[in-house]
C-alpha positions in Angstrom: 33.0 -31.5 -14.6 30.4 -28.1 -15.7 27.5 -28.1 -16.1 25.4 -26.0 -19.0 22.0 -24.3 -17.8 20.0 -23.1 -20.4 17.1 -20.6 -20.2 14.0 -21.9 -19.6 12.2 -19.0 -21.2 12.8 -16.8 -24.4 13.5 -13.1 -23.2 16.0 -10.3 -22.0 18.9 -12.1 -19.1 19.8 -9.6 -16.9 21.8 -10.0 -13.9 20.0 -10.8 -10.3 21.1 -6.6 -9.2 18.4 -5.9 -11.4 15.5 -7.8 -9.8 13.3 -4.8 -7.5 13.3 -7.3 -4.4 16.4 -7.6 -2.0 15.4 -11.5 -1.6 17.0 -12.1 -5.3 18.9 -9.0 -5.5 20.9 -9.8 -2.6 21.1 -13.4 -3.4 19.6 -14.4 -0.2 18.3 -17.6 -1.4 21.4 -18.4 -4.0 23.1 -16.8 -6.9 21.6 -16.6 -10.8 20.1 -14.7 -14.0 17.0 -12.8 -14.2 15.0 -12.8 -17.0 12.6 -10.0 -18.8 10.0 -13.3 -20.1 9.0 -12.8 -23.8 7.3 -16.2 -24.1 4.7 -17.5 -21.7 6.2 -20.9 -21.3 8.6 -22.4 -18.7 10.5 -25.1 -20.1 13.4 -27.4 -17.9 16.7 -25.7 -18.0 18.8 -29.3 -17.7 17.3 -32.9 -17.6 16.4 -33.7 -13.6 13.6 -34.2 -11.4 10.9 -31.3 -10.1 11.6 -31.5 -6.3 8.9 -29.0 -5.8 6.1 -27.4 -7.3 4.4 -24.8 -5.5 0.5 -24.5 -5.1 0.6 -21.1 -6.7 1.8 -22.8 -9.9 4.1 -19.9 -10.0 7.2 -21.3 -9.1 9.3 -24.7 -9.5 12.6 -26.6 -8.3 14.3 -29.2 -10.0 17.1 -31.2 -9.1 19.9 -32.3 -12.0 21.2 -35.5 -12.4 25.1 -33.8 -10.5 22.8 -32.3 -7.7 22.5 -28.8 -8.8 19.4 -28.0 -7.2 17.3 -24.7 -9.4 14.9 -22.5 -8.7 12.4 -20.8 -11.5 10.4 -17.9 -10.0 7.9 -16.2 -12.3 7.5 -12.9 -11.5 7.4 -11.0 -8.0 4.9 -11.5 -5.3 3.3 -14.1 -7.7 2.3 -16.6 -4.7 -0.6 -13.9 -3.7 -2.1 -14.6 -7.2 -3.3 -17.7 -5.7 -2.8 -19.8 -9.3 -4.3 -17.3 -11.1 -2.9 -17.4 -14.6 -0.7 -19.9 -13.7 -0.9 -23.6 -15.7 1.4 -26.1 -14.2 2.5 -28.9 -17.1 4.1 -31.2 -14.5 3.9 -32.4 -10.7 6.7 -33.1 -8.0 8.8 -36.4 -8.7 8.3 -35.8 -12.4 11.7 -36.6 -14.7 12.1 -33.7 -17.1 14.4 -33.7 -19.9 15.9 -30.1 -21.1 13.5 -27.9 -22.7 10.3 -29.6 -21.5 7.4 -27.5 -20.6 7.1 -27.1 -16.4 4.8 -24.5 -16.6 2.5 -22.3 -19.1 1.1 -18.7 -17.5 -0.8 -15.8 -18.9 1.4 -12.9 -19.4 -1.0 -10.7 -19.8 -3.2 -11.6 -17.0 0.3 -11.8 -14.6 1.5 -8.6 -15.4 -1.5 -6.5 -14.8 -1.8 -8.3 -11.2 1.7 -9.0 -9.8 4.8 -5.9 -9.7 6.7 -7.3 -12.2 7.1 -10.4 -14.5 11.1 -10.6 -14.0 12.0 -14.2 -13.7 14.7 -15.4 -11.5 16.6 -18.4 -12.2 18.5 -19.3 -9.2 20.8 -21.9 -8.0 20.0 -22.4 -4.6 23.0 -24.8 -3.2 25.8 -22.5 -3.6 27.7 -25.0 -1.3 27.8 -27.1 -4.3 27.8 -25.4 -7.4 29.4 -22.1 -8.4 28.4 -20.1 -11.0 31.7 -19.5 -13.8 29.9 -17.9 -16.6 26.2 -16.3 -17.2 24.7 -14.7 -20.2 23.1 -11.3 -18.7 22.5 -7.7 -20.7 21.4 -10.1 -23.8 18.3 -11.5 -25.2 18.2 -15.4 -24.8 16.3 -18.0 -26.5 14.4 -20.9 -24.9 17.1 -23.6 -24.2 19.7 -21.2 -25.3 23.2 -21.5 -22.8 22.3 -19.3 -19.6 24.7 -20.1 -17.0 27.8 -22.6 -16.3 27.9 -24.4 -13.5 30.9 -26.2 -11.7 31.2 -28.2 -8.3 32.6 -26.7 -5.4 35.1 -28.6 -3.8 33.5 -29.8 -0.5 35.4 -28.3 2.8 36.5 -30.9 5.1 35.2 -29.2 7.9 32.5 -30.3 9.2 29.8 -28.7 11.6 29.9 -29.9 15.5 27.8 -32.6 16.3 28.2 -31.7 19.7 24.9 -31.1 22.0 21.5 -32.0 22.7 18.9 -32.2 20.1 16.7 -29.2 21.0 13.1 -28.5 19.2 10.1 -26.6 19.3 6.7 -26.3 17.7 5.7 -23.2 15.8 2.3 -22.3 13.9 3.0 -20.4 10.7 1.7 -16.7 10.2 3.2 -17.0 6.9 -0.3 -15.8 4.4 1.3 -18.2 1.9 3.3 -20.6 3.8 6.9 -21.2 2.8 7.4 -20.1 -0.2 10.3 -18.5 -2.2 10.8 -15.3 0.2 10.3 -16.3 3.3 12.7 -19.7 2.6 15.5 -17.7 2.0 14.8 -15.5 4.9 14.5 -18.3 6.9 18.0 -19.5 5.3 19.5 -17.0 5.5 18.8 -16.9 9.5 19.9 -20.4 9.8 23.5 -19.7 8.1 24.0 -17.5 11.0 24.3 -20.1 13.4 26.9 -23.4 13.5 24.3 -25.6 14.6 21.9 -27.9 12.0 18.8 -26.9 11.7 15.7 -28.6 9.9 12.1 -28.2 9.8 9.8 -30.9 10.0 6.4 -31.1 9.0 4.4 -34.1 8.7 6.6 -36.8 7.2 8.6 -34.4 5.1 12.2 -33.0 6.8 14.1 -30.1 5.7 17.5 -28.3 5.9 16.9 -25.0 6.9 19.3 -23.7 5.0 18.3 -25.4 1.6 15.6 -22.9 0.5 14.5 -26.2 -2.1 14.0 -28.4 0.7 11.8 -25.7 2.9 9.5 -25.1 -0.5 9.0 -28.8 -0.7 7.7 -29.0 2.8 4.4 -27.6 1.2 3.4 -25.9 3.8 0.4 -23.4 4.4 -0.9 -20.5 6.9 -1.7 -22.1 10.1 0.3 -25.3 9.8 2.3 -26.3 13.1 6.1 -27.3 12.2 8.8 -28.4 14.3 12.0 -27.2 14.4 15.0 -29.3 15.3 18.5 -28.1 16.2 21.6 -29.7 17.2 25.1 -28.3 17.5 27.2 -25.8 19.8 24.6 -22.7 19.4 21.4 -25.2 18.9 19.5 -23.0 21.4 20.1 -19.5 20.1 19.5 -21.1 16.5 16.4 -22.2 17.7 14.9 -19.2 18.9 16.0 -17.3 15.8 13.9 -19.7 13.7 10.8 -20.2 16.0 10.9 -16.2 16.4 10.8 -16.0 12.5 8.6 -18.1 11.4 6.1 -17.3 14.1 5.7 -14.3 12.2 4.8 -12.9 9.0 8.0 -11.7 7.4 6.4 -8.4 6.2 3.7 -10.5 4.1 0.8 -9.4 5.6 -0.6 -12.1 8.1 -1.5 -11.4 11.3 1.1 -11.7 13.8 1.4 -12.9 17.1 2.0 -10.3 19.6 5.6 -9.9 21.2 5.1 -10.1 24.9 5.0 -6.7 26.2 3.9 -4.8 29.4 0.5 -4.6 27.1 -0.1 -7.6 25.6 -3.1 -7.5 22.4 -5.5 -9.9 23.0 -5.4 -13.0 21.8 -7.5 -13.7 18.5 -10.6 -16.2 19.5 -12.1 -19.2 17.7 -13.7 -17.6 14.7 -11.5 -14.4 14.2 -9.4 -13.3 11.8 -6.6 -10.6 12.4 -5.8 -7.9 10.6 -4.8 -4.0 10.3 -6.8 -1.2 10.7 -7.2 0.7 7.9 -10.2 2.8 8.8 -11.7 2.8 12.3 -15.0 1.8 13.4 -17.8 -0.9 14.0 -19.8 -2.8 11.6 -22.2 -5.7 11.6 -23.7 -7.4 8.3 -23.5 -10.1 6.1 -20.4 -11.2 4.1 -20.5 -10.1 0.3 -18.4 -11.1 -2.0 -17.1 -9.0 -5.2 -17.8 -11.2 -7.9 -16.5 -10.3 -11.5 -19.3 -10.9 -14.2 -17.6 -12.3 -17.3 -17.8 -10.3 -20.3 -18.0 -11.8 -23.1 -16.4 -9.9 -26.2 -17.2 -10.9 -30.0 -14.0 -10.0 -32.3 -15.9 -9.2 -35.8 -18.5 -6.5 -35.6 -21.3 -5.9 -37.8 -20.2 -2.4 -39.5 -18.2 0.3 -38.7 -21.3 2.2 -38.6 -22.8 0.3 -36.3 -19.7 -0.2 -34.1 -18.6 3.4 -33.7 -22.5 4.5 -32.4 -22.4 1.8 -30.3 -19.2 2.9 -28.5 -19.5 6.5 -28.4 -23.3 5.7 -26.5 -21.4 2.9 -24.1 -18.5 6.0 -23.7 -21.2 8.6 -22.8 -23.2 6.3 -20.7 -19.9 5.8 -18.7 -18.8 9.3 -18.6 -22.1 10.4 -17.6 -22.0 7.7 -14.5 -18.4 9.1 -13.7 -19.2 12.6 -14.0 -22.2 12.0 -11.2 -20.0 11.0 -8.7 -17.1 13.3 -9.3 -19.5 15.9 -8.8 -21.4 14.6 -5.6 -18.4 13.1 -4.0 -15.6 16.0 -3.9 -12.2 15.5 -2.3 -10.0 12.4 -2.9 -13.0 10.7 -4.5 -13.3 13.2 -7.1 -10.0 13.2 -7.9 -10.4 9.7 -8.8 -12.9 10.2 -11.0 -11.5 12.9 -12.8 -8.7 10.5 -14.2 -11.1 8.1 -15.4 -12.4 10.8 -16.7 -9.6 12.3 -18.2 -8.7 8.8 -19.7 -12.1 8.2 -21.5 -11.4 11.1 -23.4 -7.8 10.4 -24.3 -7.0 10.8 -27.7 -4.7 8.0 -28.0 -7.2 5.6 -26.8 -10.0 6.8 -29.0 -7.7 6.9 -31.9 -6.7 3.5 -31.2 -10.4 2.0 -31.1 -11.4 3.8 -34.1 -8.6 1.9 -36.1 -9.4 -1.1 -35.1 -13.4 -0.5 -36.0 -12.5 0.7 -39.1 -10.7 -2.5 -39.6 -13.7 -4.9 -39.0 -13.4 -5.1 -35.1 -16.4 -4.6 -32.9 -16.6 -1.9 -30.3 -15.7 -3.8 -27.4 -12.7 -5.8 -28.9 -11.4 -2.6 -30.8 -11.6 -0.8 -27.1 -10.1 -3.6 -25.5 -7.3 -3.3 -28.2 -6.9 0.1 -27.8 -6.4 0.2 -23.8 -4.2 -2.6 -24.0 -1.8 -0.7 -26.6 -1.6 2.0 -23.8 -1.2 -0.8 -20.8 2.1 -2.3 -23.1 3.0 1.4 -23.4 3.1 2.2 -19.4 4.6 -1.1 -19.2 7.7 -0.1 -21.6 8.9 2.6 -19.5 9.7 0.8 -16.5 8.6 3.4 -14.8 6.7 1.8 -11.2 4.3 5.0 -10.6 3.2 5.1 -14.4 3.0 1.2 -14.3 0.6 1.9 -11.3 -2.0 3.8 -13.8 -2.3 0.3 -16.0 -4.6 -0.3 -13.1 -7.1 2.9 -13.9 -6.5 1.7 -17.8 -8.3 -1.7 -16.4 -11.0 -0.2 -14.7 -11.8 2.0 -17.2 -12.1 -1.2 -20.3 -14.3 -3.0 -17.9 -16.7 0.0 -17.1 -17.1 0.7 -21.1 -17.2 -3.0 -22.1 -20.1 -3.5 -19.3 -21.6 -1.0 -20.5 -21.6 -2.2 -24.2 -22.5 -5.9 -23.0 -25.5 -4.7 -20.8 -23.8 -6.7 -17.9 -24.7 -5.5 -14.4 -21.7 -3.8 -12.9 -20.6 -5.5 -9.8 -22.0 -2.5 -6.9 -25.3 -3.7 -8.4 -25.1 -7.2 -6.6 -23.4 -5.8 -3.1 -26.6 -5.5 -0.7 -26.6 -2.2 1.5 -25.5 -3.1 5.0 -22.9 -5.8 3.8 -19.7 -6.2 4.9 -17.0 -6.2 1.2 -14.6 -9.2 1.4 -12.5 -9.5 -1.5 -8.9 -9.8 -2.2 -7.9 -6.1 -2.7 -9.5 -3.0 -4.4 -8.8 -0.5 -6.6 -9.8 3.0 -5.8 -12.5 3.7 -8.1 -13.9 0.2 -7.5 -14.4 1.4 -3.6 -15.8 4.6 -4.6 -18.4 2.6 -7.1 -19.5 0.0 -4.3 -19.6 2.7 -1.4 -22.4 3.9 -3.0 -24.0 0.6 -2.7 -24.6 1.2 1.2 -21.5 -0.6 2.2 -21.2 -1.2 6.1 -17.4 -1.9 6.0 -14.7 -3.6 4.0 -12.5 -6.8 4.8 -9.4 -6.8 2.6 -6.9 -10.1 2.1 -4.2 -7.9 0.8 -3.6 -3.7 0.8 -1.8 -1.6 3.5 -3.3 0.9 6.2 -2.0 4.0 4.3 -3.1 3.1 0.6 -5.8 5.1 -1.4 -8.3 2.7 -0.6 -7.8 3.4 3.1 -7.7 6.7 2.7 -10.8 6.6 1.2 -12.3 4.7 3.6 -11.3 6.7 6.7 -12.7 9.7 4.3 -15.9 8.1 3.9 -16.4 6.7 7.8 -16.0 3.3 6.4 -14.6 1.0 9.1 -12.0 -1.3 7.0 -9.4 -3.7 7.8 -6.7 -5.1 5.3 -3.8 -7.5 5.1 -6.3 -10.0 6.4 -4.1 -13.0 4.5 -5.8 -15.7 3.1 -7.5 -16.7 6.1 -10.2 -14.6 4.3 -10.6 -16.7 1.4 -12.7 -19.3 4.0 -15.4 -16.7 4.4 -18.8 -17.9 3.0 -20.7 -15.1 1.2 -23.7 -13.9 3.0 -22.1 -15.2 6.5 -22.6 -12.8 9.5 -19.4 -10.8 10.0 -18.4 -8.6 13.1 -15.9 -6.3 12.1 -13.9 -4.5 14.8 -11.6 -2.0 13.0 -11.0 -0.9 16.7 -9.8 -4.1 17.8 -8.2 -5.3 14.3 -10.4 -8.4 13.6 -13.3 -9.5 12.4 -15.5 -12.4 13.8 -17.2 -15.0 11.5 -20.6 -16.2 12.2 -20.6 -15.2 15.6 -23.6 -17.1 18.2 -26.0 -14.9 19.4 -24.3 -13.4 22.6 -21.3 -12.4 21.0 -24.2 -10.6 18.0 -25.8 -9.2 21.1 -22.5 -7.7 22.9 -21.1 -6.7 19.4 -24.5 -5.0 18.6 -24.3 -3.0 22.2 -21.1 -1.8 21.3 -22.0 -0.6 17.9 -25.0 1.4 19.9 -22.5 2.6 22.3 -20.4 3.9 19.8 -23.0 5.3 17.8 -24.1 7.1 21.3 -20.9 8.4 21.6 -20.2 9.9 18.1 -23.5 11.6 18.7 -22.6 13.2 22.3 -19.7 14.5 20.2 -21.4 16.0 17.4 -23.9 17.3 20.3 -20.5 19.3 21.5 -19.1 19.5 18.0 -19.1 23.8 17.5 -17.6 24.1 21.0 -13.2 24.7 20.9 -11.8 22.0 22.1 -9.6 21.6 25.5 -7.9 19.1 26.8 -9.3 17.6 30.5 -7.3 19.9 32.2 -7.6 23.0 30.1 -5.1 23.2 27.2 -6.1 24.5 24.0 -5.8 21.3 21.0 -7.3 22.7 17.7 -8.9 20.3 16.0 -9.1 21.2 12.2 -10.0 19.2 8.8 -8.1 18.3 5.5 -10.0 18.8 2.8 -9.8 19.3 -1.0 -13.0 21.1 -2.1 -15.3 23.5 -1.1 -17.9 20.6 -0.8 -15.4 19.3 2.0 -15.1 22.5 3.7 -19.0 22.4 4.3 -18.7 19.3 5.6 -15.9 19.9 8.1 -17.1 22.9 9.7 -20.5 21.4 10.1 -18.4 19.0 12.2 -17.4 21.8 14.0 -13.7 21.7 12.5 -11.6 24.7 13.6 -10.1 25.6 10.7 -8.5 23.5 7.9 -5.1 22.0 8.6 -4.4 20.9 5.2 -5.9 21.9 1.6 -5.0 19.4 -1.0 -4.4 22.0 -3.8 -2.9 19.0 -6.0 -6.4 18.2 -6.8 -6.7 21.1 -9.1 -3.7 20.4 -11.1 -4.3 16.7 -11.7 -6.9 14.8 -14.2 -5.8 17.8 -17.1 -3.7 18.5 -19.8 -2.8 22.6 -18.3 -2.2 23.5 -15.0 -5.2 25.8 -13.5 -4.6 30.0 -14.0 -4.6 32.2 -10.9 -7.9 33.3 -11.3 -9.4 29.3 -11.5 -7.2 28.9 -7.9 -8.1 32.1 -6.4 -11.9 30.9 -6.6 -11.1 27.5 -5.2 -9.5 29.2 -2.4 -11.9 31.4 -1.6 -15.0 29.3 -1.8 -13.2 27.3 1.2 -11.8 30.4 2.9 -15.9 31.5 2.6 -17.1 28.0 3.7 -15.0 28.2 7.0 -16.1 31.6 7.9 -12.7 33.5 8.6 -11.1 29.9 10.1 -7.6 29.3 9.3 -7.0 27.8 6.3 -3.7 26.3 5.6 -3.7 25.4 1.8 -0.2 23.1 1.1 1.6 23.9 -2.2 1.1 22.0 -5.0 2.4 18.4 -4.0 2.7 16.4 -7.0 5.7 14.2 -8.6 6.4 10.8 -7.3 3.1 8.9 -7.2 0.9 12.3 -8.6 2.3 13.0 -12.2 0.7 15.9 -13.8 0.7 15.4 -18.0 2.0 19.3 -18.8 4.7 18.8 -16.8 7.6 16.8 -17.5 8.7 14.5 -15.3 12.4 12.7 -16.2 11.7 8.5 -15.6 13.3 7.7 -12.3 14.5 5.2 -10.8 13.0 5.8 -7.4 10.4 8.1 -7.7 9.4 8.9 -4.2 12.8 10.0 -3.6 13.0 12.3 -6.9 11.5 15.2 -8.0 8.5 15.9 -5.9 6.7 18.3 -3.7 8.6 21.3 -3.3 11.1 20.5 -5.4 8.7 20.6 -8.3 7.5 24.2 -7.4 10.9 25.5 -7.0 12.0 23.8 -10.6 9.1 25.5 -11.9 9.4 28.8 -10.6 6.0 29.8 -13.1 3.8 27.4 -11.6 4.9 28.5 -8.0 4.2 31.9 -8.5 1.0 31.6 -10.0 -0.1 29.4 -7.3 1.5 31.7 -4.5 -0.2 34.8 -6.2 -3.7 33.2 -5.8 -3.4 32.5 -2.4 -2.5 35.8 -1.2 -5.5 37.5 -2.9 -7.8 35.3 -0.8 -9.7 37.9 1.1 -9.5 38.5 4.3 -5.5 38.5 3.5 -3.9 35.7 6.3 -6.9 33.9 6.8 -5.4 31.6 4.0 -1.6 30.2 5.3 0.8 28.8 2.9 2.5 25.1 3.7 5.1 23.8 1.8 5.4 20.2 1.3 8.4 17.5 1.4 10.7 20.1 2.5 14.5 18.1 3.0 16.3 21.4 3.9 16.0 25.1 5.3 17.2 26.6 2.2 13.7 25.2 0.2 11.7 26.8 3.0 14.1 30.0 2.8 13.3 30.6 -0.6 9.3 30.2 -0.9 9.6 32.6 1.9 11.3 34.9 0.0 9.5 34.3 -3.3 6.1 35.2 -0.9 7.5 38.0 0.5 8.4 39.5 -3.0 5.2 38.7 -4.9 3.5 40.5 -1.4 5.5 43.8 -2.0 4.4 43.6 -5.7 0.8 43.4 -5.0 0.9 46.1 -2.5 0.1 43.3 0.5 0.7 44.6 3.7 -0.8 42.0 6.2 1.8 39.4 7.7 0.9 35.8 5.5 2.3 32.6 7.4 4.3 30.4 5.9 4.7 27.0 7.6 6.5 23.7 6.5 5.6 20.0 6.5 7.6 17.3 8.2 7.2 14.3 6.4 11.3 13.3 5.7 13.5 12.4 8.6 15.6 15.0 7.7 12.8 17.6 8.4 12.3 15.8 11.7 15.8 15.7 13.0 16.4 19.9 11.9 12.9 20.8 13.1 14.5 23.4 15.6 16.5 24.8 12.5 13.1 24.8 10.2 11.4 26.4 13.2 13.8 29.5 13.3 12.2 30.1 9.7 8.8 28.6 10.0 5.8 30.1 11.5 4.7 26.7 12.0 5.4 22.6 11.4 3.0 20.2 10.2 4.0 16.5 10.2 2.5 14.3 7.3 2.6 11.0 8.5 1.7 9.0 6.0 4.7 10.2 4.0 7.4 10.5 7.1 6.5 6.7 8.1 7.0 5.4 4.5 10.8 7.2 4.9 11.4 6.8 8.1 10.4 2.4 7.8 11.8 2.6 4.1 8.5 0.9 3.4 6.5 2.3 -0.1 3.3 2.8 1.4 2.0 1.9 -2.4 4.1 -1.3 -2.7 1.5 -4.4 -1.6 4.3 -6.4 -0.3 5.4 -4.7 2.3 2.0 -2.1 2.9 0.6 -4.0 5.8 3.9 -2.9 7.5 3.6 0.9 7.1 1.8 1.7 10.6 2.3 5.4 11.4 2.3 3.9 15.1 5.3 2.5 15.0 7.7 3.6 17.7 10.4 4.6 15.4 7.4 7.2 13.8 6.3 8.2 16.8 10.0 8.9 18.2 10.2 11.2 15.4 7.1 13.1 15.9 7.9 13.9 19.3 11.4 15.1 18.5 10.2 17.2 16.0 8.0 18.6 18.9 10.9 18.8 21.1 13.0 20.9 19.1 10.1 22.9 17.7 9.2 23.9 21.2 13.1 25.4 21.3 11.8 28.1 18.7 8.0 28.5 20.3 7.0 27.5 17.3 3.7 25.0 17.3 3.6 21.6 15.5 0.3 20.2 14.2 -0.3 16.9 12.3 -2.4 16.4 9.7 -1.5 13.0 8.3 -3.5 9.8 8.1 -2.3 9.2 12.0 -4.1 12.4 13.1 -7.9 10.3 12.1 -6.8 7.2 14.0 -8.5 7.4 17.4 -6.0 5.1 19.1 -3.3 8.0 18.5 -4.7 11.0 19.6 -3.8 10.9 23.4 -0.6 9.6 22.1 -0.2 12.9 19.9 -1.3 15.1 22.5 1.0 13.5 24.7 4.2 14.3 22.4 3.7 17.6 22.2 1.3 18.3 19.3 -1.1 21.2 19.6 -2.7 21.2 16.7 -4.8 18.0 14.6 -6.2 17.7 11.4 -8.4 15.0 10.5 -10.8 14.1 7.9 -14.2 15.9 8.3 -16.3 12.9 9.5 -14.2 12.6 12.4 -13.6 16.1 13.7 -15.8 15.8 16.4 -15.0 12.6 17.6 -11.5 13.8 17.4 -12.7 16.5 19.7 -14.4 14.4 22.4 -11.5 12.1 22.6 -8.8 14.8 23.4 -11.6 16.3 25.8 -11.3 13.1 27.8 -7.6 12.9 28.5 -5.5 15.5 30.6 -1.8 16.4 29.1 -0.3 14.7 32.2 -1.9 11.1 31.8 -1.6 12.1 27.7 2.5 12.5 28.4 2.6 9.1 30.5 0.8 7.4 27.6 3.1 8.9 25.1 6.4 8.0 26.9 5.1 4.2 27.1 4.3 4.1 23.7 8.0 5.2 22.7 9.3 2.4 25.0 7.3 -0.2 22.9 8.8 -2.5 20.4 6.6 -2.4 17.5 3.1 -0.8 16.1 1.4 -3.9 17.3 2.5 -3.4 20.6 1.5 0.3 20.8 -2.1 -0.5 19.6 -2.5 -3.0 22.5 -1.2 -0.2 24.7 -4.0 2.2 23.4 -6.5 0.0 23.7 -5.6 -0.1 27.1 -5.6 3.3 27.9 -8.7 5.2 29.4 -8.5 8.1 26.5 -9.3 5.6 24.0 -12.7 3.5 23.5 -12.1 -0.1 23.0 
């Protein structure tokens, strides 16, 4: 007898293949249909019983009288919202009829905070029911037919009951307990064995193959569950499920390190583990980011008055942002420039003016105009354009604060505090850092996020991906933030605080000693020359780098000249910028990376077609070769810098020798046309596995190779560093990434070509001895780390570094490599 399942939401129905999450798209949890919601209330798709309602209110499971088990999961990664924006209307155990409301949610709030609103509706007991008909690629209304289910004829075969029951207790490292995604992973693993596997939590017992049963356990981070297995392969099944439960399954919680030759130190009581985003030590009170509530009146007092208020608030915010941009430089200036461009956006201003003319208040008009743009960006479906929503929300809030007179959040952060928050926007960090933060600790985030890069550039110690355990830290609690060992100690005793303060003092002394010797050329302890350069984006960065002892710039991020504007910079404008940097570095080498836009760095004046995966589309040198006028203008500006040859040319995102050959041919033609006799070095960035594996072929055409570890890491690990669901796992010290670096150095050496590293790994103290041991001879770090990098390199011999690197390559995870690094004599622990 068939069973009709109706749609729990009004929206657009599509196949699960369209869900940008492999757990759903690959049907690990079961088969079903996905809905892009157009309504804000989830209703029952059939008569039945609510078997599970997740604590966060984002997911609900039901069982029909016929035994069909259904899961409705609102949005992706919405478990991380911890219930914000969700209003459950039922509870577990309730009986419901088809069409009864189950959950109401704030579509705008959830859409802004989650990667996607797409809502999978899953039949989780596929062994009992199969879908014989479904609605896809069509609009559906709530309570309209979505799927037709038919019962599966039971298999007469039974699993073996042979063997003794085996069991083992395990503490959950999952930051949100067993919710939908981990349940699917557990079920998939359990189905690979003949043994029957169950999880016990308190008085509850759930079949490991059943998503609903696992959700119904109601577990949380740190809970202890018992895994039981019975059958022919029970021991293997038990080991597999226990190992899975003992990990964070890529969700960002602290992971217990696997046994290794150099295990990481276990966390002590009162400590919370995290991923190092920017190294350093900090001690101070916890300061939670408190968002001020902003009341916005709908009706205005008159068009003239409201228009004047909007202009005044906009001028105030604009002045504040411009001042930060002017004083900061580098990546901070780029963020501020993007926000200035948004403030001046004619569509935003026109939308606000129109609403004011219709009688709205300035605040209501501005909010409406911003949300028009947010809707337009979301409608594109382009993930990287949708990322701009965060900037729009930020600008919206800043201007509303100015209109209301409510102090900005930064005003409440005391100097010397350690900021504790779920996550941060780059612009928020820039604002808060100005108040004198000592460090940053985040529940979410990843080690190569923009916030992490900014923290490293500011010399601000930071830990990310710390999980829900950080929620328990009280405002004002004393914290010891150890971004060398990767944990925070909460409310330490007097002895621990004294020991930590001594470490801070010793680190400061080491940094002072490093600064005193910063101007000296860098050699390893046994005399091998290792150049230490700096990554820069502006003349101000170059001045700072020179003061820190940088022996040149291994990466000039020229894209800062191109972003946040309506047209490309002229040749003269570029020449002035490059010449200023060259002058600040007084004849030292300056390696200018050619325009690296596309992907997560779109430019308004370059048309980009919609791309399903921009990180794998038009970006880097592919954009330059597709727009030869843009490329040639930049090359002419670089070639004109005096003295000729001080500025070298670096080609980004190279995937083939042909790309490098094409750029060099253009350089040689322009040299000939402009009468430049001196040779100008042309090198390639190694950011793709293709470049790493063909480094010998590239080296035959390149004067140097430079490894961009941020992009190389995400491509090697197949993890988007901008995706919060996986960002915590994007660690460049993963052995696979280190092997790519080692192979690049080995292959390049066969051609006598030197290899540098200009990615984030060059600013990681734990990585430097390994990089030297792998054969890297040039390191380009953030300016503030240059002196310390020199000191670390001077403390190691090449022989010791090679042995250390070989042991790192034999590790099985980044965590093992970091544990190994903490024991290496060349790195301060």
